[in-house]
MIROKE-985491 format. One record per residue (C-alpha): residue in one letter; x, y, z. Coordinates in steps of 0.02 Angstrom, whole numbers, padded with zeros to 5 digits, always signed. Last residue first. Example, Ala and Ser with C-alpha at 12.3 -4.5 7.8 and 13.67 -1.06 7.14 Angstrom:
REM MIROKE-985491
S+00684-00053+00357/A+00615-00225+00390/
END
This chain:
REM MIROKE-985491
R+07978+06474-04824/R+07892+06652-04863/V+08018+06815-04879/E+07912+06969-04918/M+07945+07156-04977/R+08130+07087-05050/P+08290+07173-05001/R+08442+07062-05071/D+08567+07038-04963/L+08477+07098-04805/A+08325+06966-04861/G+08449+06856-04894/L+08529+06846-04729/V+08343+06844-04624/A+08340+06695-04752/H+08496+06614-04687/A+08423+06657-04528/V+08291+06549-04547/R+08360+06400-04639/D+08483+06412-04447/P+08323+06407-04361/T+08269+06268-04429/L+08091+06234-04506/P+07971+06147-04443/R+07863+06053-04539/S+07702+06122-04588/P+07514+06156-04544/F+07589+06147-04371/N+07467+06265-04264/L+07303+06162-04327/A+07394+05997-04238/S+07336+06074-04109/G+07481+06055-03938/G+07492+05924-03854/G+07600+05960-03713/A+07745+05854-03815/V+07719+05995-03952/E+07690+06139-03883/H+07873+06109-03795/R+07969+06078-03960/L+07882+06222-03994/M+07971+06314-03852/P+08122+06209-03883/T+08145+06279-04072/D+08108+06223-04216/V+08030+06348-04329/S+07829+06358-04376/G+07800+06497-04526/P+07939+06573-04581/H+07870+06731-04657/I+07997+06874-04663/M+07951+07025-04688/S+08067+07150-04744/V+08067+07334-04738/G+08194+07473-04820/V+08258+07633-04741/G+08267+07782-04838/T+08196+07899-04732/E+08058+07986-04835/R+08062+07860-04959/E+08031+07711-04879/M+08097+07581-04966/
END
């Protein structure tokens, strides 16, 4: 929480997200080092963001 302004700050670290851009990267022979874990669905990332709004925390890792 920013004490002077009362503004809360949370960081969401989803790793990779299953999007058209990511699929294009994979189809184009993207480096396996860019995908250390299974990509999350956009819905799961959105759920994490909404959860951070409901229960503010400094960081959320999925």
